[in-house]
DONU-833622 format. One record per residue: x, y, z of N, C-alpha, C in turn. Coordinates in pm, whole numbers, plus 50000, padded with zeros to 5 digits. Atoms other than C-alpha are relative to their C-alpha. Layout:
N
(node (X,Y,Z),(X,Y,Z),(X,Y,Z)),
...
This chain:
339
(node (49994,49943,49877),(48010,32754,20829),(50087,49833,50066)),
(node (49909,50082,49964),(48149,32395,20866),(50129,49987,49981)),
(node (49887,50007,50064),(48457,32426,20670),(50094,50105,50092)),
(node (49942,49920,49893),(48543,32725,20885),(50014,49951,50116)),
(node (49992,50077,49893),(48484,32545,21224),(50115,49885,50015)),
(node (49891,50050,50028),(48685,32275,21082),(50162,50071,50018)),
(node (49849,49922,50026),(48990,32494,21004),(50005,50079,50102)),
(node (49979,49974,49891),(48959,32642,21334),(50081,49908,50092)),
(node (49947,50140,49875),(49000,32304,21542),(50096,49947,49919)),
(node (49830,50053,50061),(49294,32218,21287),(50090,50076,50030)),
(node (49869,49947,49971),(49489,32509,21350),(50024,50000,50134)),
(node (49937,50003,49833),(49458,32518,21715),(50034,49858,50023)),
(node (49919,50104,50038),(49527,32179,21677),(50132,49958,49983)),
(node (49923,49968,50040),(49820,32256,21530),(50114,50071,50096)),
(node (49898,49920,49898),(49933,32498,21794),(50032,49908,50117)),
(node (50011,50088,49904),(49826,32252,22091),(50151,49916,49965)),
(node (49909,50100,50051),(50082,31996,21904),(50148,50064,49977)),
(node (49870,49934,49970),(50370,32260,21845),(50038,50003,50141)),
(node (49927,49998,49835),(50353,32343,22212),(50061,49880,50052)),
(node (49976,50116,49964),(50372,31974,22306),(50127,49958,49982)),
(node (49853,50063,50076),(50683,31897,22089),(50091,50137,50075)),
(node (49921,49923,49927),(50845,32213,22228),(50031,50011,50122)),
(node (49961,50021,49870),(50794,32181,22545),(49996,49880,50118)),
(node (50024,50152,49978),(50745,31824,22560),(50168,49949,50083)),
(node (49865,50048,49974),(51130,31791,22630),(50077,50057,50124)),
(node (49964,49947,49849),(51333,31812,22931),(50102,50110,49971)),
(node (49958,49883,50012),(51417,32192,22888),(49989,50066,50118)),
(node (49968,49962,49926),(51561,32377,23159),(49940,50134,50019)),
(node (49987,49869,50003),(51430,32721,23272),(50114,50060,49968)),
(node (49900,49930,50017),(51649,33030,23159),(50117,49971,49936)),
(node (49905,50077,50089),(51845,32825,22901),(49936,50051,49839)),
(node (50090,49949,50126),(51711,33063,22593),(50145,50118,49995)),
(node (49933,49902,50027),(51960,33316,22415),(49919,50085,49908)),
(node (50049,49896,50092),(51898,33619,22173),(49851,50062,50084)),
(node (50134,49962,49919),(51645,33757,22449),(49958,50140,49982)),
(node (50068,49908,50026),(51610,34068,22303),(49873,49973,49908)),
(node (50114,50044,50050),(51340,33903,22097),(49851,50001,50114)),
(node (50083,49992,49892),(51128,33901,22427),(49983,50133,50047)),
(node (49994,49836,49922),(51172,34311,22507),(49848,50031,49913)),
(node (50065,49924,50061),(50846,34442,22390),(49982,50158,49964)),
(node (49978,49905,50042),(50863,34748,22168),(49938,50106,49967)),
(node (50094,49901,50007),(50567,34928,22107),(49921,50061,50114)),
(node (50036,49925,49891),(50476,35205,22308),(49835,49927,50062)),
(node (50124,50044,49944),(50079,35101,22300),(49998,49861,50077)),
(node (50048,50125,49937),(50105,34733,22345),(50083,50003,50150)),
(node (49875,49999,49878),(50401,34813,22655),(49903,50061,50098)),
(node (50090,49930,49890),(50134,35042,22811),(49905,49909,50096)),
(node (50121,50088,49976),(49880,34772,22799),(50062,49882,50079)),
(node (49930,50113,49905),(50132,34521,22979),(50009,49879,49923)),
(node (49965,50061,50121),(50185,34367,22641),(49925,49862,49969)),
(node (50146,50124,49961),(49826,34171,22678),(49929,50036,49815)),
(node (50057,49950,50141),(49791,34210,22255),(49977,49891,49905)),
(node (50018,50102,50102),(49732,33860,22147),(49866,49965,49900)),
(node (50115,50015,50034),(49388,33898,22087),(49927,50101,49921)),
(node (50019,49897,50081),(49372,34254,21914),(50040,50044,49894)),
(node (49971,49957,50134),(49311,34372,21572),(50092,50129,50024)),
(node (49910,49890,50002),(49579,34620,21532),(50064,50071,49855)),
(node (49913,49957,50096),(49844,34803,21295),(50092,49926,49948)),
(node (49853,50060,50027),(50170,34731,21144),(50098,49968,50185)),
(node (49925,50088,49858),(50302,34657,21553),(49924,49868,49968)),
(node (50017,50142,49992),(50098,34349,21532),(50086,49914,49951)),
(node (49895,50128,50023),(50384,34164,21369),(50059,49954,50110)),
(node (49936,50051,49859),(50568,34195,21727),(49924,49915,50059)),
(node (50062,50067,49890),(50291,34032,21901),(49923,49858,49937)),
(node (50115,50062,50059),(50002,33846,21699),(50045,50077,49866)),
(node (50009,49901,50127),(50082,33880,21292),(49857,49986,49942)),
(node (50189,49982,50025),(49706,33795,21267),(49966,50107,50018)),
(node (50059,49920,49960),(49644,34116,21424),(49993,50105,49873)),
(node (50018,49932,50138),(49732,34265,21044),(49867,49981,49921)),
(node (50155,50039,50128),(49404,34111,20873),(49965,50087,49981)),
(node (50167,49874,50026),(49137,34394,20946),(50107,50100,49984)),
(node (49981,49862,50019),(49378,34656,20832),(49894,50054,49951)),
(node (50140,49922,50068),(49126,34932,20755),(50060,50077,49893)),
(node (49927,49898,50110),(49363,35125,20545),(50133,49939,49897)),
(node (49892,50050,50123),(49595,35052,20229),(50118,49978,50096)),
(node (49842,50000,49940),(49925,35105,20425),(49999,50077,50134)),
(node (50004,49936,49895),(50028,35148,20775),(50141,49976,50036)),
(node (49817,49999,49957),(50377,35251,20911),(50001,50025,50172)),
(node (49957,49943,49844),(50507,35238,21284),(50102,49960,50006)),
(node (49905,49985,49978),(50834,35343,21435),(50003,50039,50100)),
(node (49995,49948,49901),(50975,35399,21773),(50119,49931,50064)),
(node (49914,49993,49921),(51244,35373,22014),(49982,49980,50188)),
(node (50013,50046,49866),(51271,35195,22385),(50139,50021,50036)),
(node (49915,49956,49917),(51507,35317,22641),(49980,49890,50071)),
(node (50009,50125,49914),(51562,34961,22817),(50101,50038,50104)),
(node (49910,49954,49924),(51780,34908,23102),(50115,49996,49963)),
(node (49874,49988,50036),(52136,34954,23136),(50081,50035,49872)),
(node (49976,49852,50107),(52157,35221,22879),(49982,49895,49874)),
(node (50009,50095,50148),(52054,34923,22596),(49870,50088,49954)),
(node (50082,49924,50052),(51875,35107,22350),(49941,49889,49884)),
(node (50094,50096,50064),(51581,34936,22117),(49946,50109,49877)),
(node (50039,49897,50082),(51515,35092,21778),(49894,49886,49901)),
(node (50065,50078,50081),(51208,34920,21553),(49896,50054,49898)),
(node (50126,49937,50113),(50972,34971,21263),(49916,49902,49942)),
(node (50061,50078,50082),(50716,34802,21067),(49910,50061,49883)),
(node (50088,49973,50075),(50514,34820,20769),(49904,49920,49921)),
(node (50094,50083,50041),(50187,34656,20645),(49920,50076,49905)),
(node (50049,49928,50128),(50039,34698,20295),(49885,49903,50023)),
(node (50111,50049,50057),(49694,34580,20193),(49938,50035,49866)),
(node (49993,49990,50162),(49744,34550,19792),(49853,50037,49951)),
(node (50124,49986,50027),(49361,34542,19780),(49848,49995,50081)),
(node (50093,49974,49856),(49065,34671,19986),(49910,49865,50018)),
(node (50108,50118,49967),(48845,34361,19950),(50079,49899,50118)),
(node (49892,50064,49889),(49128,34219,20177),(50001,49803,49945)),
(node (49966,50173,50077),(49112,33854,19926),(50121,50001,50026)),
(node (49834,50025,50015),(49499,33887,19885),(50036,50010,50113)),
(node (49947,49993,49842),(49538,33953,20272),(50112,50124,50011)),
(node (49901,49882,49962),(49798,34193,20410),(50142,49923,50038)),
(node (49853,50015,49976),(50184,34191,20403),(50041,50105,50089)),
(node (49937,49893,49941),(50402,34345,20634),(50171,49956,50000)),
(node (49836,49971,49994),(50807,34424,20682),(50026,50047,50111)),
(node (49970,49993,49859),(50910,34427,21046),(50130,50011,50039)),
(node (49856,50013,49977),(51288,34509,21172),(49999,50038,50097)),
(node (50015,49940,49903),(51395,34563,21532),(50148,50002,50018)),
(node (49884,49999,50009),(51751,34634,21605),(50039,50051,50151)),
(node (49994,50001,49817),(51935,34666,21980),(50146,49995,49961)),
(node (49868,49977,49939),(52247,34850,22057),(50028,49990,50123)),
(node (49985,50015,49857),(52387,34741,22380),(50101,50117,50041)),
(node (49880,49882,49904),(52650,35021,22447),(50161,49892,49952)),
(node (49854,50021,50022),(53017,35003,22464),(50045,49921,50126)),
(node (49947,50092,49882),(53220,34721,22710),(50142,50055,49966)),
(node (49812,49980,50009),(53575,34766,22791),(49996,49853,50022)),
(node (49938,50131,50045),(53762,34454,22675),(50145,50004,50113)),
(node (49879,49998,49899),(54055,34323,22922),(50014,49821,49962)),
(node (49978,50193,49996),(54244,33979,22925),(50102,50013,50131)),
(node (49885,49995,49854),(54475,33857,23216),(50116,49995,49942)),
(node (49834,49983,49991),(54819,33935,23241),(50057,50001,50123)),
(node (49882,50007,49900),(55116,33923,23494),(50019,50165,50016)),
(node (49954,49869,49976),(55142,34276,23598),(49904,50040,50138)),
(node (50020,49935,49864),(55027,34498,23928),(49874,49946,49959)),
(node (50179,49974,49961),(54650,34519,23806),(49979,49868,49938)),
(node (50035,50122,50011),(54636,34155,23668),(49904,49990,49878)),
(node (50089,49989,50146),(54466,34255,23301),(50067,50108,49940)),
(node (49978,49893,50134),(54547,34456,23006),(49866,50035,49951)),
(node (50082,49946,50080),(54329,34669,22861),(49994,50008,49859)),
(node (50003,50017,50190),(54220,34591,22476),(49947,50101,49946)),
(node (50103,49911,50035),(53979,34864,22433),(49872,49958,50023)),
(node (50157,50022,49978),(53608,34836,22378),(49930,49909,49865)),
(node (50057,50062,50114),(53388,34625,22183),(49833,50010,50013)),
(node (50172,49958,49983),(53013,34689,22113),(49924,49889,49941)),
(node (50136,50124,50052),(52745,34390,22083),(49890,50043,49951)),
(node (50097,49981,50041),(52481,34407,21878),(49879,49909,49967)),
(node (50077,50084,50026),(52155,34244,21741),(49913,50075,49891)),
(node (50151,49990,50080),(51876,34256,21493),(49939,49917,49950)),
(node (50081,50104,50047),(51585,34062,21348),(49918,50085,49907)),
(node (50078,49936,50136),(51453,34152,20968),(49875,49901,49995)),
(node (50107,50032,50059),(51093,34032,20914),(49913,49975,49898)),
(node (50109,49995,50109),(50828,33935,20661),(49885,49942,50031)),
(node (50154,50061,49960),(50467,33861,20769),(49905,50031,49897)),
(node (50127,49975,50080),(50133,33774,20592),(49875,49980,50111)),
(node (50117,50005,49932),(49817,33823,20752),(49898,49979,49916)),
(node (50147,50002,50059),(49447,33712,20606),(49908,49935,50077)),
(node (50134,50003,49949),(49087,33714,20750),(49910,49859,49893)),
(node (50072,50141,50116),(48960,33346,20590),(49866,50041,50014)),
(node (50154,49940,49992),(48599,33472,20729),(49979,50131,50052)),
(node (50023,49873,49905),(48455,33741,20886),(50014,50028,50175)),
(node (49960,49969,49863),(48562,33638,21210),(50116,49909,50054)),
(node (49894,50050,49979),(48858,33432,21186),(50138,50040,49870)),
(node (49895,49964,50071),(49205,33558,21071),(50118,49919,50033)),
(node (49904,50077,49997),(49526,33396,21041),(50143,50084,49972)),
(node (49853,49945,50028),(49907,33534,21028),(50131,49923,50022)),
(node (49842,50100,49935),(50287,33446,21026),(50119,50053,49969)),
(node (49886,49966,50031),(50619,33581,21017),(50117,49904,49972)),
(node (49884,50018,50010),(50948,33490,20892),(50107,50097,50040)),
(node (49906,49885,49990),(51232,33646,21027),(50145,49951,50016)),
(node (49881,49977,49935),(51622,33672,21032),(50081,50048,50103)),
(node (49936,49964,49861),(51762,33686,21337),(50148,50010,49993)),
(node (49823,50038,50027),(52153,33761,21395),(50037,50106,50121)),
(node (49957,49910,49891),(52343,33859,21723),(50133,49980,49981)),
(node (49898,50001,49961),(52701,33970,21750),(50071,50074,50134)),
(node (49937,49960,49882),(52910,33983,22059),(50156,50083,50018)),
(node (49888,49915,49998),(53176,34167,21922),(50163,49907,49987)),
(node (49844,50097,50022),(53575,34054,21879),(50039,49972,50098)),
(node (49953,50030,49906),(53760,33883,22142),(50109,49981,49961)),
(node (49879,50034,50019),(54121,33834,22210),(49956,49850,50033)),
(node (49998,50141,49946),(54132,33440,22202),(50151,49938,50043)),
(node (49859,50021,49986),(54513,33414,22223),(50126,50071,49899)),
(node (49877,49950,50064),(54844,33477,22086),(50077,49901,49914)),
(node (49891,50123,50065),(55064,33347,21824),(50109,50001,50050)),
(node (49888,49999,49949),(55392,33194,21841),(50082,50139,49984)),
(node (49954,49846,49987),(55504,33564,21752),(50007,50075,50101)),
(node (50058,49900,49878),(55335,33716,22018),(49906,50099,49924)),
(node (50069,49909,49997),(55094,33882,21825),(49848,49961,50010)),
(node (50115,50033,49956),(54705,33882,21895),(49941,49935,49891)),
(node (50100,50030,50094),(54438,33667,21782),(49899,49951,50075)),
(node (50127,49917,49957),(54097,33767,21754),(49923,49906,49945)),
(node (50111,50100,50054),(53787,33561,21730),(49874,50096,50003)),
(node (50135,49930,50010),(53443,33698,21597),(49883,49912,50054)),
(node (50119,50081,49936),(53132,33584,21784),(49842,50038,49953)),
(node (50115,49999,50085),(52818,33587,21558),(49934,49856,50009)),
(node (50080,50116,50031),(52504,33379,21560),(49881,50045,49938)),
(node (50098,49997,50056),(52255,33367,21338),(49863,49879,49965)),
(node (50092,50120,49988),(51910,33189,21289),(49863,50042,49904)),
(node (50126,49969,50036),(51599,33189,21110),(49851,49946,50101)),
(node (50096,50018,49857),(51276,33226,21339),(49870,49995,49896)),
(node (50121,49934,50003),(50924,33231,21306),(49883,50019,50074)),
(node (50085,49942,49921),(50609,33342,21442),(49854,49959,49942)),
(node (50101,50049,50057),(50255,33215,21378),(49869,50047,50116)),
(node (50093,49946,49943),(49904,33336,21514),(49851,49953,49945)),
(node (50126,49984,50075),(49518,33337,21477),(49933,50114,50087)),
(node (50083,49958,49918),(49269,33543,21624),(49837,49985,49939)),
(node (50109,50067,50039),(48904,33443,21623),(49877,50129,50097)),
(node (50070,49866,49966),(48629,33728,21687),(49834,49880,50018)),
(node (50107,50130,49978),(48341,33481,21864),(49882,50042,49959)),
(node (50133,49958,50030),(48040,33748,21749),(49923,50003,50130)),
(node (50087,49940,49864),(47946,33790,22124),(50046,50137,50046)),
(node (49942,49881,49973),(47973,34167,22171),(50131,50006,49923)),
(node (49852,49999,50068),(48356,34261,22072),(50060,49900,50051)),
(node (49919,50099,49956),(48488,33971,22233),(50083,49903,49901)),
(node (49922,50041,50102),(48788,33861,22053),(50094,49873,50095)),
(node (49875,50054,49907),(49039,33571,22174),(50123,49931,49875)),
(node (49904,49988,50079),(49382,33520,22020),(50124,49875,50025)),
(node (49885,50064,49967),(49676,33276,22005),(50127,50009,49936)),
(node (49878,49967,50102),(50037,33289,21890),(50097,49934,50037)),
(node (49915,50057,50009),(50322,33123,21882),(50145,50065,49943)),
(node (49868,49891,50021),(50693,33329,21857),(50104,49948,50034)),
(node (49867,50013,49974),(51032,33267,21820),(50018,49816,49945)),
(node (49978,50174,50072),(51022,32905,21661),(50096,49992,49951)),
(node (49886,49998,50035),(51351,32826,21573),(50100,49843,50011)),
(node (49899,50066,49968),(51637,32551,21565),(50095,50054,50106)),
(node (49899,50019,49882),(51921,32527,21842),(50114,50150,49890)),
(node (49919,49908,50038),(52182,32845,21781),(50134,49945,50087)),
(node (49937,50035,49946),(52512,32806,21916),(50155,50099,49981)),
(node (49867,49918,50019),(52854,33015,22010),(50130,49889,50079)),
(node (49899,50074,49981),(53156,32798,21980),(49933,49851,50058)),
(node (50072,50144,49970),(53047,32476,22188),(49899,50011,50097)),
(node (50074,49988,49924),(52767,32611,22367),(49859,50023,49924)),
(node (50110,49989,50068),(52426,32563,22210),(49892,50050,50082)),
(node (50120,49940,49972),(52081,32767,22291),(49905,50007,49965)),
(node (50073,49962,50071),(51760,32814,22223),(49961,50134,49991)),
(node (50051,49857,50016),(51583,33124,22111),(49858,50004,50123)),
(node (50075,50021,49894),(51296,33230,22376),(49865,50003,49956)),
(node (50145,50042,50120),(51009,33048,22189),(49893,50028,50139)),
(node (50145,49954,49857),(50648,33195,22396),(49905,49934,49901)),
(node (50151,50004,50030),(50330,33057,22351),(49884,50092,50090)),
(node (50114,49859,49969),(50005,33307,22404),(49882,49965,49989)),
(node (50097,50023,50032),(49682,33256,22441),(49910,50129,50088)),
(node (50045,49862,49942),(49491,33620,22497),(49850,50002,49960)),
(node (50122,49941,50007),(49105,33736,22512),(49997,50139,50019)),
(node (49997,49858,49921),(48977,34116,22512),(49853,50033,49939)),
(node (50135,49961,50035),(48655,34285,22491),(49989,50155,50037)),
(node (50004,49828,49914),(48535,34670,22522),(49889,49972,50105)),
(node (50112,50010,49862),(48368,34678,22854),(49898,50063,49964)),
(node (50101,49918,50031),(48151,34951,22744),(49869,49951,49897)),
(node (50076,50085,50085),(47984,34715,22520),(49853,49959,50079)),
(node (50122,50064,49881),(47762,34580,22850),(49913,50113,50070)),
(node (50081,49921,49958),(47639,34910,22901),(49953,50105,49931)),
(node (50072,49954,50078),(47383,35059,22673),(50013,50178,50007)),
(node (50000,49839,49956),(47361,35401,22865),(50112,50076,49938)),
(node (49900,49955,50080),(47730,35458,22726),(50012,50054,49881)),
(node (50020,49953,50146),(47764,35636,22381),(50175,49929,49980)),
(node (49917,50051,50055),(48013,35398,22239),(50083,50036,49901)),
(node (49904,49926,50113),(48138,35644,21973),(50064,50094,50067)),
(node (49978,49893,49922),(48245,35858,22254),(50121,49945,50059)),
(node (49958,50032,49912),(48380,35647,22484),(50053,49831,49990)),
(node (50018,50141,50033),(48569,35288,22472),(50095,49978,50119)),
(node (49901,50037,49901),(48742,35095,22740),(50005,49846,49966)),
(node (49956,50149,50080),(48925,34791,22582),(50087,49920,50137)),
(node (49912,50054,49894),(49029,34525,22851),(50032,49824,49949)),
(node (49945,50112,50084),(49254,34246,22739),(50048,49887,50127)),
(node (49913,50060,49886),(49424,33948,22921),(50063,49896,49904)),
(node (49904,50079,50066),(49728,33736,22804),(50025,49874,50112)),
(node (49934,50047,49971),(49820,33407,22910),(50130,49943,49970)),
(node (49880,50005,50065),(50185,33338,22852),(50071,49836,50046)),
(node (49921,50077,49937),(50411,33000,22856),(50160,50036,49899)),
(node (49901,49980,50040),(50767,33080,22803),(50112,49935,50005)),
(node (49945,50090,49949),(51029,32854,22763),(50050,50060,50101)),
(node (49856,49964,49924),(51288,33028,22985),(49914,50046,50145)),
(node (50072,49968,49881),(51033,33120,23278),(49832,49958,50032)),
(node (50141,50039,49945),(50738,33036,23460),(49861,50045,49911)),
(node (50132,49951,50041),(50364,33072,23357),(49972,50133,50041)),
(node (50036,49875,49978),(50281,33438,23329),(49863,50037,49943)),
(node (50150,49897,50004),(49943,33642,23321),(50038,50176,49972)),
(node (49967,49863,50043),(49968,33982,23140),(49856,50079,49999)),
(node (50092,49906,49963),(49676,34249,23226),(49998,50107,49898)),
(node (49957,49844,50082),(49609,34554,23005),(49825,50070,49998)),
(node (50135,49884,50022),(49329,34845,22949),(50061,50121,49944)),
(node (49955,49921,50084),(49309,35077,22739),(49843,50108,50015)),
(node (50108,49924,50034),(49043,35388,22777),(50011,50064,49919)),
(node (49984,49897,50110),(48988,35606,22471),(49873,50089,49962)),
(node (50075,49924,50041),(48789,35922,22402),(50013,50054,49900)),
(node (50049,49927,50175),(48633,36051,22076),(50123,49968,49908)),
(node (49871,50021,50067),(48907,35818,21933),(50137,50028,49988)),
(node (49892,49895,49998),(49164,36076,22009),(50112,49958,50075)),
(node (49927,50031,49826),(49283,36019,22374),(49998,49886,50025)),
(node (49983,50118,49957),(49409,35729,22508),(50080,50026,50141)),
(node (49921,50036,49864),(49519,35608,22873),(49992,49853,50027)),
(node (49981,50094,49988),(49638,35287,22931),(50075,49970,50137)),
(node (49937,50057,49919),(49759,35065,23199),(50026,49856,49984)),
(node (49960,50186,49995),(49908,34701,23265),(50067,49939,50118)),
(node (49978,50066,49905),(49990,34475,23503),(50039,49836,49942)),
(node (49966,50146,50079),(50190,34126,23428),(50078,49931,50179)),
(node (49987,50091,49880),(50260,33895,23699),(49999,49793,49950)),
(node (49888,49933,49915),(50529,33693,23813),(50060,50040,49906)),
(node (49898,49973,50040),(50795,33871,23755),(50108,50014,50060)),
(node (49868,50009,49966),(51141,33925,23851),(50026,50157,50082)),
(node (50002,49831,49958),(51148,34327,23856),(49893,50079,49974)),
(node (50137,49960,50035),(50873,34478,23653),(49876,49945,50038)),
(node (50129,50049,49982),(50518,34449,23675),(49873,50081,49923)),
(node (50099,49953,50063),(50320,34742,23614),(50050,50122,49881)),
(node (49965,49933,50111),(50324,34981,23331),(49871,50125,49965)),
(node (50050,49899,50017),(50154,35292,23216),(49957,50072,49847)),
(node (49913,49889,50161),(50150,35535,22904),(49816,50053,49945)),
(node (50140,49916,50039),(49887,35750,22699),(50068,50011,49830)),
(node (49998,49989,50103),(49826,35797,22347),(49898,50103,49888)),
(node (50095,49940,50103),(49706,36050,22068),(49980,49931,49870)),
(node (49989,50055,50102),(49571,35984,21760),(49881,50118,49940)),
(node (50056,49925,50117),(49457,36230,21446),(49973,49999,49897)),
(node (49988,49995,50152),(49341,36219,21119),(49995,50101,49930)),
(node (50013,49935,50112),(49397,36472,20864),(50044,49966,49859)),
(node (50027,50009,50156),(49326,36482,20519),(50032,49839,49957)),
(node (49933,50172,50027),(49319,36089,20522),(50090,49931,50029)),
(node (49886,50073,49912),(49601,36027,20728),(49955,49995,50084)),
(node (50013,49990,49906),(49590,35914,21020),(50117,49973,50105)),
(node (49869,50008,49931),(49863,35964,21270),(49998,50007,50174)),
(node (50005,50005,49887),(49938,35872,21601),(50153,49994,50090)),
(node (49894,49994,49880),(50200,35897,21914),(49992,49939,50144)),
(node (50045,50095,49905),(50209,35674,22199),(50126,50046,50099)),
(node (49883,50004,49923),(50444,35689,22505),(49939,49908,50112)),
(node (50043,50088,49906),(50458,35392,22759),(50120,50019,50131)),
(node (49897,49985,49870),(50648,35410,23133),(49981,49848,50066)),
(node (50050,50087,49973),(50733,35120,23286),(50097,49981,50137)),
(node (49858,49990,49881),(50925,35095,23670),(50029,49890,49975)),
(node (49952,50132,50053),(51186,34813,23658),(50064,49980,50126)),
(node (49958,50062,49881),(51244,34757,24045),(50130,50050,49990)),
(node (49864,49908,49954),(51649,34811,24120),(50064,50060,49866)),
(node (49894,49977,50136),(51714,34864,23725),(49952,50173,49953)),
(node (50053,49881,50007),(51616,35220,23571),(49872,49977,49907)),
(node (50131,50030,50074),(51270,35284,23438),(50012,49998,49882)),
(node (49978,50052,50118),(51216,35184,23089),(49874,50122,49950)),
(node (50084,49891,50051),(51033,35462,22876),(50044,49949,49825)),
(node (50003,50043,50140),(50947,35374,22524),(49871,50125,49899)),
(node (50065,49909,50108),(50816,35593,22197),(49928,49980,49900)),
(node (50038,50070,50083),(50586,35493,21909),(49945,50090,49933)),
(node (50067,49899,50091),(50475,35672,21607),(49913,49939,49925)),
(node (50048,50083,50097),(50200,35539,21387),(49925,50111,49879)),
(node (50052,49916,50105),(50099,35662,21030),(49927,49894,49951)),
(node (50015,50115,50090),(49863,35461,20840),(49894,50139,49861)),
(node (50089,49932,50121),(49663,35606,20508),(49939,49890,49928)),
């Protein structure tokens, strides 16, 4: 017991030390790049206001707190989905978590990928004509992140996890000048970097009350030409509990009301609070809601989910909706399969 407590305090101290190093420097808000790493992709998590840091889950935990994979109750779990983001930007995500041995001694291994299609943009250059520019065709920026994760329960109460990610973003090809003979001189603008996520989840033993911490997108600086920027490094602290644990007259096998809250300290925004709730009936039908603040445009979210087990295979479909102020509404769909 003393060993486990020491380990908890040691890792918690490591998190705080990393946070101090990350934010102790003179870093102005909004100076980050590769912002696609900050967009929530999983429909369940998004409907719950992205407050998933302290919740043990499926393969989708790799996108929020990798320690959430540790208590996988099946040999394998798969998730994939689509996000219709603002400005016709489309996200695809997929993840797979594997538990080689049922005794959980060797932990859980995960693989994740996020791919972003920003659509087509019209390319122009300045010209001495009536329009003032020349049309040089279209270009299509894209981005993706591929990660490998690992999580393990060190005890019945304490779990840790981490991801290592290869992150790449291409802004396409642009005309940067002309040769002496008048031919077009083009340049490609690509950037890539290795990034890391870390997380812990602690089951307090009081009812179903859990706490969790995570650091996401820890990396070196990245640059295009002469301008360098940081990835959207984010520190989160969260807590969650099944509210019906406090009402003995409610059949918790039939009803569940999961309440979660996260406090976040992102590099490029003010401190934020994320609130989420999920009511589940008969472990099959779920209604979800979420709220976060402060935000520029978004704030509320909602969604539904259906889960069913057939012949030892558990299948789930989730949907999330989030209004986005002056922009388009955001829709997310996710599918989860476990066996």
